[in-house]
PLY file of the C-alpha trace (Angstrom):
ply
format ascii 1.0
element vertex 412
property float x
property float y
property float z
element edge 411
property int vertex1
property int vertex2
end_header
-0.06 -0.29 0.26
2.93 2.33 0.89
4.22 1.43 -2.50
1.15 2.20 -4.49
0.64 5.74 -2.28
4.36 6.58 -3.02
3.98 5.96 -6.72
0.69 8.11 -7.03
2.70 10.64 -5.64
5.82 10.17 -7.93
2.96 10.35 -10.30
1.66 13.49 -9.18
5.05 15.27 -9.37
5.81 14.42 -12.73
2.26 15.60 -13.83
3.13 18.77 -11.87
6.39 19.63 -13.33
4.78 18.73 -17.03
2.17 21.23 -16.28
4.79 23.86 -15.31
6.65 23.30 -18.22
3.83 23.52 -20.02
3.07 26.74 -18.59
6.66 28.16 -18.97
6.27 27.13 -22.68
3.31 29.15 -23.19
4.00 32.10 -25.38
2.66 35.83 -25.07
2.09 38.35 -27.99
1.67 41.99 -27.75
-0.32 43.45 -30.45
-0.76 47.26 -30.82
-3.79 48.58 -32.98
-5.02 52.34 -33.03
-8.68 53.24 -31.81
-11.00 52.99 -34.55
-14.08 52.90 -32.80
-15.21 56.38 -31.77
-19.03 56.01 -31.85
-21.69 53.55 -31.23
-20.88 49.94 -31.28
-18.51 47.55 -30.09
-15.12 48.85 -28.60
-11.77 48.14 -30.35
-10.93 46.36 -27.22
-13.81 43.66 -27.26
-13.73 43.46 -30.49
-9.96 42.26 -31.13
-9.96 40.48 -27.70
-12.97 38.38 -29.08
-11.22 37.73 -32.53
-7.98 36.32 -30.51
-10.08 34.18 -28.13
-9.90 30.96 -30.04
-6.73 31.73 -31.71
-4.78 31.61 -27.67
-6.84 28.81 -27.36
-5.65 26.90 -30.50
-2.05 28.01 -30.12
-1.78 27.97 -26.11
-0.78 31.33 -25.69
-1.80 34.82 -24.89
-2.23 37.56 -26.93
-2.03 41.20 -25.15
-4.20 43.55 -27.40
-3.09 47.20 -26.78
-5.19 50.02 -28.02
-3.35 52.93 -28.64
-4.11 56.97 -29.38
-3.97 58.45 -33.01
-1.63 61.48 -30.94
1.92 60.79 -31.65
1.23 57.43 -32.79
4.23 57.14 -35.19
6.51 57.98 -32.68
5.06 55.94 -30.15
5.40 52.54 -32.52
8.89 53.50 -33.66
10.22 53.94 -29.98
7.88 50.48 -28.89
9.66 48.65 -31.80
12.95 49.40 -30.51
12.69 48.09 -27.39
12.37 44.56 -26.44
9.48 44.85 -24.23
7.52 46.58 -27.80
4.82 44.62 -29.94
5.42 41.97 -31.75
2.82 42.81 -34.18
2.02 46.25 -34.99
-0.44 48.64 -36.95
2.02 51.14 -39.26
1.27 54.30 -40.79
4.38 55.79 -41.76
6.83 52.85 -42.62
9.81 54.82 -44.35
11.87 55.01 -40.81
10.96 51.93 -39.59
11.92 50.34 -42.80
15.53 52.19 -42.98
16.04 51.04 -39.23
15.59 47.50 -39.94
12.43 47.27 -37.50
10.20 44.90 -39.21
10.26 41.61 -39.96
10.93 40.56 -43.47
7.78 38.40 -44.48
8.35 36.90 -47.53
10.01 33.73 -45.82
7.31 33.45 -43.86
4.19 33.62 -45.99
2.86 31.00 -48.97
2.62 32.37 -52.40
-1.19 32.08 -52.51
-1.47 33.93 -49.05
1.20 36.84 -50.57
-1.27 36.91 -53.82
-4.31 37.21 -51.82
-3.16 40.77 -50.98
-4.30 42.88 -53.38
-1.55 45.85 -52.46
1.16 43.17 -51.93
3.11 44.37 -54.84
3.35 48.10 -53.31
4.52 47.22 -49.76
8.31 48.25 -49.17
11.22 45.74 -48.87
13.78 45.67 -46.40
17.77 45.38 -47.29
16.97 41.37 -47.90
14.35 42.30 -50.71
11.75 40.76 -48.60
8.64 42.47 -47.96
7.68 43.81 -44.21
3.83 44.80 -44.04
0.35 43.96 -45.35
-0.63 47.04 -47.18
-4.48 47.95 -46.47
-6.70 50.06 -48.79
-7.58 53.06 -46.58
-10.33 54.76 -48.91
-10.25 58.10 -50.37
-10.84 60.84 -48.12
-14.21 62.09 -49.56
-15.92 65.60 -49.58
-19.31 65.83 -47.94
-21.91 68.57 -48.53
-25.34 69.87 -47.30
-27.57 70.01 -49.98
-30.36 71.82 -47.65
-27.99 74.67 -46.78
-26.56 75.15 -50.92
-30.72 75.11 -51.74
-31.03 77.51 -48.65
-28.16 79.85 -50.25
-29.21 79.67 -53.80
-26.73 77.47 -55.02
-27.95 74.98 -57.67
-24.92 73.44 -58.77
-22.04 72.17 -57.03
-19.11 74.64 -57.07
-16.57 72.09 -57.89
-13.83 74.85 -59.38
-11.52 76.63 -56.65
-12.76 79.90 -57.27
-16.43 78.83 -57.54
-15.98 76.97 -54.13
-14.48 79.99 -52.42
-17.54 82.25 -53.53
-19.88 79.61 -52.71
-18.96 79.61 -48.99
-18.80 83.30 -49.00
-22.63 83.00 -50.09
-23.91 80.48 -47.90
-22.59 83.03 -45.19
-24.06 86.01 -46.24
-27.46 84.08 -47.27
-27.50 81.34 -44.39
-25.48 82.64 -41.35
-24.16 79.22 -41.45
-20.64 78.52 -42.09
-19.40 77.20 -45.50
-15.99 75.34 -44.95
-14.13 74.10 -41.90
-11.01 71.97 -42.29
-8.93 70.07 -38.96
-5.77 72.17 -39.45
-5.97 71.87 -35.29
-5.44 67.75 -35.49
-3.08 66.46 -33.10
-0.44 65.34 -35.86
0.66 67.00 -39.01
0.07 64.03 -40.58
-3.53 63.95 -39.50
-3.95 67.61 -40.81
-2.61 67.10 -44.08
-4.16 63.82 -45.26
-7.48 65.81 -45.52
-6.64 69.45 -45.69
-3.48 69.79 -47.59
-2.33 67.08 -49.94
-5.63 66.74 -52.08
-5.46 70.60 -53.19
-1.81 69.69 -53.98
-2.42 67.02 -55.98
-5.38 69.26 -57.78
-2.47 71.82 -58.40
-0.42 68.98 -60.27
2.04 68.48 -57.59
4.22 65.50 -57.34
5.51 64.60 -53.72
8.98 63.01 -54.25
11.95 64.29 -56.36
13.95 61.81 -58.78
15.99 61.08 -55.29
12.83 59.80 -53.49
13.09 63.00 -51.39
10.22 65.27 -50.49
9.79 68.49 -52.92
6.95 70.88 -52.68
8.51 74.11 -52.94
7.17 74.27 -55.97
4.52 76.06 -58.43
2.03 73.52 -57.06
2.97 74.04 -53.85
2.60 77.85 -53.88
-0.85 77.68 -55.91
-1.72 75.43 -52.94
-0.92 77.68 -50.18
-2.48 81.06 -51.82
-5.52 79.14 -52.43
-5.86 77.80 -48.17
-5.05 81.29 -47.38
-8.08 82.82 -49.46
-9.90 81.00 -46.89
-8.88 82.74 -44.07
-8.43 86.23 -46.00
-11.88 86.03 -47.06
-13.45 85.13 -43.71
-14.36 81.59 -44.15
-11.80 80.24 -42.14
-12.36 81.83 -38.67
-9.72 83.07 -36.14
-9.25 79.61 -33.97
-7.44 76.50 -36.05
-9.95 73.95 -35.92
-9.70 70.76 -34.18
-9.85 67.72 -35.85
-13.18 66.76 -34.54
-14.73 70.02 -35.05
-15.55 70.23 -38.41
-17.03 66.88 -38.58
-19.41 67.86 -35.79
-20.41 71.05 -37.04
-21.60 69.42 -40.23
-23.13 66.67 -38.47
-25.32 69.37 -36.50
-26.12 71.10 -39.83
-24.21 73.95 -38.86
-21.68 73.62 -42.12
-22.10 72.96 -45.62
-18.87 71.54 -46.99
-16.37 69.09 -45.28
-13.64 66.44 -46.31
-14.00 63.54 -44.12
-13.37 59.73 -44.06
-16.13 57.89 -45.80
-17.44 56.18 -42.31
-18.80 59.91 -41.50
-21.50 59.46 -43.54
-23.24 57.28 -41.09
-23.10 59.77 -38.53
-24.56 62.44 -40.99
-27.23 60.16 -41.88
-28.17 59.19 -38.23
-28.55 63.14 -37.64
-30.77 63.52 -40.78
-28.76 65.72 -42.73
-29.57 65.78 -46.29
-25.82 65.05 -47.40
-24.26 64.04 -50.63
-20.63 62.92 -51.58
-18.43 65.19 -54.15
-15.17 63.40 -55.08
-12.97 66.40 -54.90
-12.59 69.92 -55.77
-11.38 70.78 -59.56
-7.99 72.45 -59.19
-5.65 73.98 -62.46
-4.79 70.64 -62.96
-7.74 68.83 -62.64
-9.51 66.55 -59.97
-7.20 64.96 -56.98
-8.01 63.03 -53.87
-5.64 61.44 -51.54
-5.50 57.70 -50.47
-2.84 56.04 -48.29
-1.98 52.53 -47.52
-1.53 52.01 -43.76
-0.30 48.66 -43.01
0.19 45.54 -40.41
3.94 44.16 -39.85
5.58 42.01 -37.25
8.31 43.48 -35.27
11.65 42.36 -36.05
12.64 41.71 -32.43
9.59 39.29 -32.08
12.07 36.95 -33.95
14.76 37.43 -31.16
11.70 36.68 -28.55
11.32 33.66 -30.11
7.37 34.49 -31.37
8.30 35.12 -35.13
6.24 32.14 -36.52
3.40 32.74 -33.95
3.18 36.36 -34.74
3.50 36.03 -38.23
0.11 33.58 -37.85
-1.27 36.21 -35.76
-0.77 38.58 -38.20
-2.09 36.37 -40.80
-5.43 36.13 -38.81
-6.23 39.79 -38.46
-5.65 40.53 -42.26
-7.65 37.80 -43.17
-10.76 38.52 -45.50
-13.19 37.00 -42.63
-11.74 39.16 -39.62
-11.61 42.33 -41.77
-14.94 41.50 -43.37
-16.63 42.05 -39.50
-14.03 44.91 -39.14
-15.74 46.84 -41.56
-19.03 45.59 -40.69
-18.55 45.93 -36.70
-16.22 48.65 -36.12
-15.12 50.83 -39.24
-15.70 50.56 -42.74
-12.27 50.41 -45.07
-12.81 48.78 -48.43
-11.49 45.63 -49.11
-7.74 44.84 -49.40
-7.50 40.86 -49.74
-9.14 38.82 -52.59
-11.17 36.92 -50.18
-12.78 39.73 -48.43
-16.52 39.96 -49.41
-17.87 42.76 -47.19
-18.55 45.94 -49.24
-20.56 49.00 -47.66
-21.60 51.64 -50.31
-22.44 51.97 -53.67
-22.61 55.55 -54.05
-19.21 55.73 -52.73
-17.54 53.18 -55.08
-19.41 54.56 -58.17
-17.61 57.59 -57.55
-14.41 56.34 -56.32
-14.63 54.05 -59.74
-15.33 57.17 -62.07
-12.24 58.87 -61.09
-9.51 56.23 -60.32
-7.16 58.30 -62.43
-7.35 61.16 -59.83
-6.61 59.00 -56.87
-3.37 59.86 -55.57
-1.25 57.87 -52.70
0.60 60.03 -50.09
4.10 58.80 -50.45
6.49 57.87 -47.96
9.87 59.70 -47.32
12.24 60.13 -44.77
11.00 61.93 -41.58
7.71 62.19 -43.25
5.98 62.62 -39.83
8.71 65.43 -38.78
8.34 67.42 -42.00
4.16 66.94 -42.00
4.30 68.07 -38.15
6.36 71.66 -39.37
4.44 72.14 -42.54
1.27 71.91 -40.36
2.51 74.54 -37.69
3.93 76.71 -40.53
0.75 76.61 -42.26
-1.30 77.46 -39.19
1.16 80.70 -38.72
0.45 81.60 -42.16
-3.16 81.39 -41.21
-2.77 83.60 -38.45
-1.17 86.19 -40.43
2.63 85.67 -39.28
3.93 83.94 -43.09
3.34 84.14 -46.50
2.45 80.90 -48.94
6.07 81.27 -50.13
7.75 81.34 -46.31
6.06 78.33 -45.47
7.60 76.63 -48.87
10.92 78.38 -47.60
10.77 77.51 -43.78
9.68 74.10 -44.25
12.00 72.85 -46.79
14.83 74.65 -44.78
13.75 72.58 -42.06
13.71 69.33 -43.66
17.40 70.17 -44.95
18.64 71.04 -42.03
16.92 68.61 -39.14
15.64 66.02 -41.21
18.45 64.96 -44.22
21.16 66.04 -42.16
0 1
1 2
2 3
3 4
4 5
5 6
6 7
7 8
8 9
9 10
10 11
11 12
12 13
13 14
14 15
15 16
16 17
17 18
18 19
19 20
20 21
21 22
22 23
23 24
24 25
25 26
26 27
27 28
28 29
29 30
30 31
31 32
32 33
33 34
34 35
35 36
36 37
37 38
38 39
39 40
40 41
41 42
42 43
43 44
44 45
45 46
46 47
47 48
48 49
49 50
50 51
51 52
52 53
53 54
54 55
55 56
56 57
57 58
58 59
59 60
60 61
61 62
62 63
63 64
64 65
65 66
66 67
67 68
68 69
69 70
70 71
71 72
72 73
73 74
74 75
75 76
76 77
77 78
78 79
79 80
80 81
81 82
82 83
83 84
84 85
85 86
86 87
87 88
88 89
89 90
90 91
91 92
92 93
93 94
94 95
95 96
96 97
97 98
98 99
99 100
100 101
101 102
102 103
103 104
104 105
105 106
106 107
107 108
108 109
109 110
110 111
111 112
112 113
113 114
114 115
115 116
116 117
117 118
118 119
119 120
120 121
121 122
122 123
123 124
124 125
125 126
126 127
127 128
128 129
129 130
130 131
131 132
132 133
133 134
134 135
135 136
136 137
137 138
138 139
139 140
140 141
141 142
142 143
143 144
144 145
145 146
146 147
147 148
148 149
149 150
150 151
151 152
152 153
153 154
154 155
155 156
156 157
157 158
158 159
159 160
160 161
161 162
162 163
163 164
164 165
165 166
166 167
167 168
168 169
169 170
170 171
171 172
172 173
173 174
174 175
175 176
176 177
177 178
178 179
179 180
180 181
181 182
182 183
183 184
184 185
185 186
186 187
187 188
188 189
189 190
190 191
191 192
192 193
193 194
194 195
195 196
196 197
197 198
198 199
199 200
200 201
201 202
202 203
203 204
204 205
205 206
206 207
207 208
208 209
209 210
210 211
211 212
212 213
213 214
214 215
215 216
216 217
217 218
218 219
219 220
220 221
221 222
222 223
223 224
224 225
225 226
226 227
227 228
228 229
229 230
230 231
231 232
232 233
233 234
234 235
235 236
236 237
237 238
238 239
239 240
240 241
241 242
242 243
243 244
244 245
245 246
246 247
247 248
248 249
249 250
250 251
251 252
252 253
253 254
254 255
255 256
256 257
257 258
258 259
259 260
260 261
261 262
262 263
263 264
264 265
265 266
266 267
267 268
268 269
269 270
270 271
271 272
272 273
273 274
274 275
275 276
276 277
277 278
278 279
279 280
280 281
281 282
282 283
283 284
284 285
285 286
286 287
287 288
288 289
289 290
290 291
291 292
292 293
293 294
294 295
295 296
296 297
297 298
298 299
299 300
300 301
301 302
302 303
303 304
304 305
305 306
306 307
307 308
308 309
309 310
310 311
311 312
312 313
313 314
314 315
315 316
316 317
317 318
318 319
319 320
320 321
321 322
322 323
323 324
324 325
325 326
326 327
327 328
328 329
329 330
330 331
331 332
332 333
333 334
334 335
335 336
336 337
337 338
338 339
339 340
340 341
341 342
342 343
343 344
344 345
345 346
346 347
347 348
348 349
349 350
350 351
351 352
352 353
353 354
354 355
355 356
356 357
357 358
358 359
359 360
360 361
361 362
362 363
363 364
364 365
365 366
366 367
367 368
368 369
369 370
370 371
371 372
372 373
373 374
374 375
375 376
376 377
377 378
378 379
379 380
380 381
381 382
382 383
383 384
384 385
385 386
386 387
387 388
388 389
389 390
390 391
391 392
392 393
393 394
394 395
395 396
396 397
397 398
398 399
399 400
400 401
401 402
402 403
403 404
404 405
405 406
406 407
407 408
408 409
409 410
410 411
């Protein structure tokens, strides 16, 4: 009997050791994703935790999803990817500096050809020093314009004023005849990137601007850059932009309240405008000296290079493929925030009017390029344009000062 008890104790100890070993082998993945849910519905945290619950069970791991603020997001992830306790899987916006610093894992050797072929924009993604792609590019959609049809009718404006000069005059007419504001933009956004995506780059493309020179350096001190800034300055000179620098959400809120005639925003804002019973319609873009021009971008998901040092690389890539799968992205676009599909196996699409409008203007959609020090450059440009609105800089001085900063502070 004693011997039997001893055998049982030995087995129990062995099982305990096996359990402890299994616990020690349990990996922890950290995933960083910025906040997308700002309205009603499931929170970002609950959505992604739900996505990873079966993944954790299947792979005997723990997935820590951290939802980050958009404020200084580029700096946050750059610093995080440098650290040993940073993310394994990360949502990436500006990728130039991350690729140059070797902070992202090459993915080609981890993915099958079938997986790579499934990503619609795979060929557009940057490659590392070994020639491997380091991100899964998303389609962020086109920044669209919205106009309040009732306000235009109240002001006696029968046709949409798409030309730059006609748009300025329409805004003045709206203010004079209705007492409502014509147009506002997000020049007080928390980052230069956020401000310029909606409030500078589209007009620069409408003026015929090209972002990069033959060496891949940003180059906006040109005729298109000057025309763009002279156009923007008219909004302040004509009293269309008020004395305050509008915050990121203020123009959206005013449009949703029926107090603003025109706004440029992401296409998801249409839900809010409809819910508030605003009689709105899309417009693709204004028509500048060179024609139409709207901005798109390709945010993405990647895996930290340090995930390999932590022994998490294969599991992290597996998590990456789950996040970017058509099934998960269909749910995300349906339940949290709509973006156009970026994989062949995705099925969910939302807005027929948007699809028809962008389809008719495919040649007028421009990607905001990546370049060295992009976040810092855009922050400086935003600050200088704000000074122009306040009367402290001329349009040409904005260009001169910004490019001098780029040459002295970024390139050197």
